ZAVOKOL-604741 format. One record per residue (C-alpha): residue number from 1; residue in one letter; x, y, z. Coordinates in steps of 0.001 Angstrom, whole numbers, always signed. Example, Ala and Ser with C-alpha at 12.3 -4.5 7.8 and 13.67 -1.06 7.14 Angstrom:
NODE,1,A,+12300,-4500,+7800
NODE,2,S,+13670,-1060,+7140
//
This chain:
NODE,1,M,+22585,-2859,-595
NODE,2,P,+26251,-3729,+45
NODE,3,R,+27108,-6882,+1887
NODE,4,K,+27970,-6404,+5553
NODE,5,D,+30706,-8239,+7428
NODE,6,S,+28341,-10071,+9754
NODE,7,K,+31007,-11824,+11755
NODE,8,S,+32918,-8649,+12652
NODE,9,I,+29733,-6753,+13582
NODE,10,A,+28586,-9582,+15843
NODE,11,T,+32047,-9740,+17404
NODE,12,D,+32017,-6011,+18141
NODE,13,R,+28620,-6231,+19813
NODE,14,R,+29734,-9198,+21869
NODE,15,K,+32850,-7331,+23014
NODE,16,E,+30784,-4316,+24077
NODE,17,V,+28472,-6435,+26215
NODE,18,L,+31330,-8382,+27783
NODE,19,E,+33169,-5149,+28551
NODE,20,A,+30091,-3692,+30263
NODE,21,L,+29758,-6823,+32392
NODE,22,K,+33470,-6824,+33139
NODE,23,Q,+33320,-3226,+34339
NODE,24,L,+30411,-4089,+36617
NODE,25,G,+32369,-6961,+38118
NODE,26,Q,+35563,-4880,+38359
NODE,27,K,+33715,-2145,+40236
NODE,28,T,+32435,-4683,+42762
NODE,29,Y,+35897,-6212,+43178
NODE,30,D,+37581,-2819,+43623
NODE,31,E,+35079,-1740,+46280
NODE,32,V,+35608,-4947,+48256
NODE,33,D,+39382,-4667,+47833
NODE,34,S,+39343,-1130,+49236
NODE,35,G,+37324,-2182,+52284
NODE,36,K,+34006,-742,+51111
NODE,37,F,+30655,-2449,+50886
NODE,38,P,+30003,-2889,+47149
NODE,39,E,+26804,-1425,+45785
NODE,40,F,+24820,-919,+42598
NODE,41,A,+23022,+2351,+41854
NODE,42,F,+20503,+2643,+39062
NODE,43,P,+17365,+4594,+38104
NODE,44,S,+14219,+3666,+39992
NODE,45,R,+11510,+1983,+37923
NODE,46,S,+8768,+3086,+40309
NODE,47,V,+5711,+4723,+38770
NODE,48,S,+6698,+8072,+40299
NODE,49,N,+10001,+7995,+38377
NODE,50,I,+8537,+7149,+34970
NODE,51,V,+7944,+10293,+32923
NODE,52,Y,+6912,+11019,+29353
NODE,53,D,+9636,+12546,+27165
NODE,54,P,+7931,+14512,+24348
NODE,55,K,+11162,+14658,+22336
NODE,56,L,+11685,+10904,+22369
NODE,57,K,+7907,+10365,+22336
NODE,58,Q,+8169,+7603,+24906
NODE,59,Y,+8260,+6991,+28645
NODE,60,V,+11696,+7199,+30261
NODE,61,L,+13127,+6947,+33755
NODE,62,D,+13641,+10227,+35590
NODE,63,K,+16358,+11238,+38085
NODE,64,I,+15450,+9181,+41167
NODE,65,N,+18022,+6454,+41835
NODE,66,V,+17882,+3366,+44024
NODE,67,K,+20760,+1435,+45549
NODE,68,R,+21516,-2174,+46308
NODE,69,S,+24260,-2265,+48905
NODE,70,A,+25991,-5242,+50515
NODE,71,G,+26178,-3057,+53623
NODE,72,N,+22408,-3105,+54086
NODE,73,I,+21083,-6418,+55371
NODE,74,K,+17817,-5855,+53468
NODE,75,H,+19768,-5441,+50224
NODE,76,I,+22076,-8430,+50486
NODE,77,R,+19632,-10822,+48804
NODE,78,P,+18808,-8687,+45702
NODE,79,F,+22442,-7525,+45526
NODE,80,T,+23795,-11079,+45308
NODE,81,Q,+21003,-12102,+42934
NODE,82,L,+21912,-9275,+40562
NODE,83,L,+25606,-10114,+40791
NODE,84,W,+24857,-13770,+40014
NODE,85,L,+22737,-12813,+36993
NODE,86,A,+25582,-10641,+35712
NODE,87,Y,+27852,-13690,+36050
NODE,88,F,+25262,-15860,+34267
NODE,89,A,+24915,-13304,+31458
NODE,90,D,+28702,-13137,+31076
NODE,91,K,+28804,-16920,+30802
NODE,92,L,+26105,-16961,+28123
NODE,93,V,+27754,-14288,+25996
NODE,94,S,+31262,-15717,+26442
NODE,95,E,+30188,-19220,+25438
NODE,96,G,+27826,-18147,+22656
NODE,97,K,+24796,-19693,+24372
NODE,98,T,+21219,-18460,+24739
NODE,99,S,+18752,-18828,+27576
NODE,100,T,+15095,-18144,+28230
NODE,101,L,+13740,-16304,+31241
NODE,102,R,+12523,-19656,+32537
NODE,103,D,+15878,-21303,+31953
NODE,104,A,+17673,-18506,+33813
NODE,105,Y,+15432,-19120,+36825
NODE,106,Y,+16233,-22840,+36921
NODE,107,S,+19937,-22291,+36197
NODE,108,S,+20213,-20292,+39411
NODE,109,Q,+19450,-23434,+41382
NODE,110,A,+22588,-25101,+40036
NODE,111,D,+24622,-22453,+41872
NODE,112,A,+22402,-22495,+44976
NODE,113,M,+21183,-18994,+44157
NODE,114,E,+17704,-18600,+45611
NODE,115,F,+14756,-17006,+43841
NODE,116,V,+11289,-17419,+45313
NODE,117,D,+9849,-17858,+41829
NODE,118,Q,+10440,-16842,+38233
NODE,119,A,+8745,-13490,+38803
NODE,120,E,+11506,-12563,+41242
NODE,121,S,+14164,-13767,+38809
NODE,122,D,+12594,-11743,+35981
NODE,123,E,+12554,-8654,+38196
NODE,124,I,+16273,-8900,+38951
NODE,125,I,+17030,-9426,+35250
NODE,126,T,+15246,-6126,+34610
NODE,127,D,+17388,-4561,+37350
NODE,128,L,+20469,-5724,+35462
NODE,129,E,+19104,-4167,+32278
NODE,130,T,+18627,-898,+34142
NODE,131,V,+22095,-956,+35732
NODE,132,L,+23823,-1434,+32359
NODE,133,A,+21213,+297,+30154
NODE,134,R,+21167,-2753,+27893
NODE,135,A,+18340,-5067,+26944
NODE,136,R,+18372,-8639,+28284
NODE,137,E,+18459,-9878,+24688
NODE,138,E,+22015,-8510,+24493
NODE,139,F,+22797,-10830,+27392
NODE,140,K,+21291,-13711,+25358
NODE,141,I,+18262,-14051,+27656
NODE,142,Y,+14977,-14262,+25757
NODE,143,P,+11287,-14736,+26603
NODE,144,E,+9405,-17776,+25335
NODE,145,E,+6930,-15987,+23077
NODE,146,R,+7771,-15652,+19410
NODE,147,S,+6249,-14002,+16364
NODE,148,A,+7014,-14396,+12666
NODE,149,I,+8396,-12590,+9633
NODE,150,F,+8042,-13147,+5879
NODE,151,G,+9276,-11327,+2782
NODE,152,D,+12128,-10705,+396
NODE,153,L,+14890,-10136,+2905
NODE,154,T,+18147,-12053,+2793
NODE,155,I,+19740,-12378,+6203
NODE,156,E,+23088,-13740,+7335
NODE,157,Y,+23341,-15557,+10650
NODE,158,T,+25861,-14507,+13291
NODE,159,V,+25237,-17272,+15843
NODE,160,P,+27683,-20162,+16384
NODE,161,R,+27416,-23055,+13897
NODE,162,Y,+25537,-20818,+11448
NODE,163,V,+27878,-17817,+11121
NODE,164,G,+27917,-16666,+7500
NODE,165,R,+25006,-18875,+6407
NODE,166,R,+22359,-16981,+4411
NODE,167,L,+18603,-17350,+4153
NODE,168,N,+15853,-15487,+2325
NODE,169,L,+12792,-14958,+4511
NODE,170,N,+10321,-15627,+1699
NODE,171,S,+11354,-19277,+1446
NODE,172,H,+8852,-20648,+3976
NODE,173,P,+5078,-20060,+3611
NODE,174,D,+4539,-19899,+7375
NODE,175,G,+7244,-17290,+7801
NODE,176,Y,+10200,-17593,+10160
NODE,177,L,+10077,-17311,+13932
NODE,178,I,+11685,-14161,+15264
NODE,179,G,+13880,-15924,+17768
NODE,180,P,+17420,-15301,+19053
NODE,181,S,+19228,-16353,+15859
NODE,182,L,+17011,-14270,+13584
NODE,183,S,+16990,-11241,+15890
NODE,184,T,+20776,-11035,+15756
NODE,185,A,+21217,-11861,+12058
NODE,186,E,+22590,-9220,+9703
NODE,187,F,+20547,-7854,+6813
NODE,188,V,+22207,-8495,+3459
NODE,189,E,+19740,-7290,+831
NODE,190,T,+16057,-6673,+223
NODE,191,S,+13717,-5346,-2453
NODE,192,A,+11147,-4322,+175
NODE,193,E,+10000,-725,+458
NODE,194,M,+7953,-1025,+3631
NODE,195,V,+7077,-3218,+6614
NODE,196,I,+3491,-4215,+7400
NODE,197,A,+3043,-5519,+10944
NODE,198,V,-234,-7270,+11754
NODE,199,E,-1611,-8335,+15115
NODE,200,K,-3174,-11607,+13980
NODE,201,G,-1521,-14795,+12730
NODE,202,G,-4537,-15575,+10567
NODE,203,I,-4278,-12259,+8743
NODE,204,F,-521,-12712,+8405
NODE,205,T,-1198,-16041,+6672
NODE,206,R,-3849,-14435,+4446
NODE,207,F,-1372,-11722,+3429
NODE,208,V,+1190,-14380,+2505
NODE,209,E,-1431,-16288,+497
NODE,210,E,-2420,-13118,-1355
NODE,211,E,+1227,-12195,-2043
NODE,212,V,+1020,-8886,-229
NODE,213,E,+4820,-8890,+31
NODE,214,K,+5003,-8698,-3786
NODE,215,K,+2058,-6378,-4398
NODE,216,Y,+3285,-3840,-1876
NODE,217,K,+7000,-4691,-1856
NODE,218,A,+6624,-5335,+1853
NODE,219,I,+8157,-7360,+4628
NODE,220,L,+5341,-8886,+6681
NODE,221,V,+5544,-9281,+10450
NODE,222,D,+3080,-11145,+12671
NODE,223,T,+3263,-9519,+16119
NODE,224,S,+1111,-12263,+17706
NODE,225,G,-866,-9759,+19726
NODE,226,Q,+1235,-7441,+21860
NODE,227,A,+4585,-7586,+20100
NODE,228,P,+7311,-9388,+22088
NODE,229,R,+10433,-7337,+22695
NODE,230,S,+12425,-9330,+20137
NODE,231,T,+9811,-8402,+17537
NODE,232,R,+9852,-4735,+18506
NODE,233,Y,+13629,-4831,+18234
NODE,234,M,+13356,-6403,+14788
NODE,235,L,+10895,-3706,+13658
NODE,236,K,+13308,-1072,+14970
NODE,237,R,+16162,-2602,+12998
NODE,238,L,+14146,-2866,+9779
NODE,239,N,+13194,+785,+10108
NODE,240,K,+16599,+2110,+11166
NODE,241,E,+19020,-75,+9215
NODE,242,L,+17003,-474,+6006
NODE,243,N,+15123,+2834,+6229
NODE,244,L,+11779,+1048,+5737
NODE,245,P,+8556,+2744,+6903
NODE,246,V,+6512,+601,+9305
NODE,247,Y,+2721,+302,+9142
NODE,248,I,+741,-1418,+11889
NODE,249,M,-2622,-3161,+11561
NODE,250,T,-4514,-4317,+14646
NODE,251,D,-7985,-5356,+15691
NODE,252,G,-10499,-2553,+15942
NODE,253,D,-10505,-2103,+19710
NODE,254,V,-8706,-25,+22320
NODE,255,Y,-6275,-2852,+23032
NODE,256,G,-5330,-2959,+19350
NODE,257,E,-4721,+780,+19435
NODE,258,H,-2430,+262,+22414
NODE,259,I,-564,-2568,+20647
NODE,260,A,+278,-91,+17900
NODE,261,M,+1326,+2583,+20390
NODE,262,V,+3730,+214,+22180
NODE,263,V,+5510,-464,+18874
NODE,264,I,+5735,+3273,+18224
NODE,265,S,+6608,+4657,+21653
NODE,266,G,+7352,+1700,+23915
NODE,267,S,+5814,+904,+27263
NODE,268,A,+6186,+2115,+30817
NODE,269,N,+7584,-1314,+31756
NODE,270,A,+10491,-782,+29349
NODE,271,A,+11088,+2887,+30209
NODE,272,H,+14706,+2002,+31003
NODE,273,L,+15403,+1026,+27367
NODE,274,R,+15669,+3087,+24185
NODE,275,D,+16051,+645,+21274
NODE,276,L,+12590,-911,+21214
NODE,277,T,+10571,+1849,+19562
NODE,278,V,+9794,+2957,+16023
NODE,279,P,+8637,+6589,+16473
NODE,280,T,+7870,+7033,+12776
NODE,281,A,+5663,+3925,+12512
NODE,282,K,+2026,+4504,+11631
NODE,283,W,-1120,+2817,+12942
NODE,284,V,-3357,+2412,+9900
NODE,285,G,-6275,+449,+11368
NODE,286,V,-8589,-1071,+12216
NODE,287,W,-9850,+2287,+13443
NODE,288,A,-13158,+2852,+15193
NODE,289,S,-14091,+5018,+12218
NODE,290,D,-13378,+2037,+9928
NODE,291,I,-15945,+16,+11864
NODE,292,V,-18540,+2626,+10965
NODE,293,K,-17305,+3225,+7412
NODE,294,Y,-17201,-445,+6419
NODE,295,K,-20213,-1490,+8517
NODE,296,L,-18187,-4292,+10066
NODE,297,P,-19624,-7022,+12291
NODE,298,T,-19023,-5969,+15898
NODE,299,D,-19240,-6934,+19540
NODE,300,P,-20228,-4556,+22342
NODE,301,M,-17393,-3007,+24325
NODE,302,T,-17199,-4358,+27862
NODE,303,E,-16898,-2225,+30971
NODE,304,A,-13198,-3088,+30987
NODE,305,D,-12898,-1864,+27377
NODE,306,V,-14546,+1441,+28247
NODE,307,K,-12355,+1881,+31315
NODE,308,R,-9240,+1170,+29265
NODE,309,A,-10266,+3736,+26626
NODE,310,Q,-10745,+6355,+29323
NODE,311,E,-7314,+5534,+30773
NODE,312,L,-5643,+5889,+27375
NODE,313,K,-7296,+9285,+26840
NODE,314,K,-5317,+10535,+29851
NODE,315,D,-2025,+9145,+28493
NODE,316,P,-12,+11973,+26843
NODE,317,R,+928,+9702,+23959
NODE,318,Y,-2720,+9591,+22869
NODE,319,H,-3324,+13330,+22897
NODE,320,G,-4282,+14702,+19516
NODE,321,G,-4314,+13246,+16027
NODE,322,V,-5795,+9904,+15066
NODE,323,W,-5195,+8510,+18554
NODE,324,Q,-7561,+10776,+20465
NODE,325,R,-10063,+10888,+17612
NODE,326,E,-10413,+7123,+17429
NODE,327,L,-10673,+6728,+21215
NODE,328,D,-13526,+9237,+21165
NODE,329,I,-15289,+7258,+18446
NODE,330,F,-14816,+3981,+20325
NODE,331,L,-16432,+5563,+23383
NODE,332,K,-19232,+6951,+21248
NODE,333,I,-20187,+3784,+19355
NODE,334,K,-19307,+1408,+22231
NODE,335,R,-18506,-1309,+19678
NODE,336,K,-15368,-3204,+18699
NODE,337,S,-14385,-5406,+15770
NODE,338,E,-11575,-7595,+14443
NODE,339,L,-9378,-7752,+11380
NODE,340,E,-11151,-10958,+10352
NODE,341,A,-14457,-9078,+10211
NODE,342,F,-13620,-7939,+6679
NODE,343,S,-14310,-11528,+5576
NODE,344,K,-17937,-10420,+5566
NODE,345,Y,-17150,-9054,+2111
NODE,346,G,-15101,-12055,+971
NODE,347,L,-11799,-13639,+1930
NODE,348,T,-9663,-11313,-200
NODE,349,F,-11437,-8010,+533
NODE,350,I,-8985,-7066,+3286
NODE,351,V,-6154,-7129,+724
NODE,352,T,-7823,-5985,-2492
NODE,353,N,-9828,-3162,-920
NODE,354,Y,-9090,-2306,+2702
NODE,355,L,-5291,-2583,+2655
NODE,356,K,-5082,-654,-602
NODE,357,E,-7187,+2190,+788
NODE,358,K,-5292,+2291,+4077
NODE,359,M,-1909,+2468,+2364
NODE,360,E,-3132,+5455,+386
NODE,361,E,-4566,+7023,+3515
NODE,362,A,-1276,+6494,+5367
NODE,363,K,+463,+8970,+3088
NODE,364,S,-1435,+11795,+4735
NODE,365,L,-893,+10663,+8336
//
């Protein structure tokens, strides 16, 4: 794969974000200058405005808009909060700094900008995402949670102090955290032919120990449960930029099934964003039918598990195919299992037997 000019690509992205923020500020200034009350209009994120798009295969925001106007006394607080966050984002991008959601909340206090709590701050950050149709990560604001990646992939950093520095992601046995610097790095070269994303850190470690990345020419990703947005963005990039198929392995329960679906089609909470999904990714297990087939150790499904399965059956994303079939089996057997349950047959069984069979099975999905 040819080497990319990481510095110029990062510069272009930075310019795009700064221009979007500048236009937002310019609009506000022009409205004030012309004697109008400035306002922001953006799609409502209310449940009634979240619809399923069968073409995109994900939830999106519909046509209902909401406004935040300085001319409405009830809107003044959220209006000024959003304007301050746009200023804060501009400062981060301009200075090449990063922030966490928590840090953004505390930074507001330095400018006497009031938020009741971090939940309110997080909500306004999401408003800013919706106004500009850009993810907060582009504004250099990240959550605390991190996952990990391992495999033969050489990346080149684009962040200050490290611009141009290269690293191969198979050089640390624990993998590398998918944080801000790694999320924005450019891909230089790889011998990988696929990506295998696993829900559990323990299984991720087992795969590294058993050299799954070599045996399957794979890049391994630990999603650490429900994949953080930075991880979903990384999976999207690996799929789109390197044309690598993505396979997802989760625990054998309805929550694991949903973890896979969020990677594939996103979530209702992120219906205002488009670049966090991998529509071609495949959930390869642990299926409810695998629990039966492999006679895995199980636990009984709780009432909450059953209720969740029934809710997912009504979700259009789960209609048909393996999704509906496996939900039906979960509700029939009323049992759940975990990836670690394959250790019943030995520590390496999940790699030497199960993974091999599932990769073959995936070809027909």
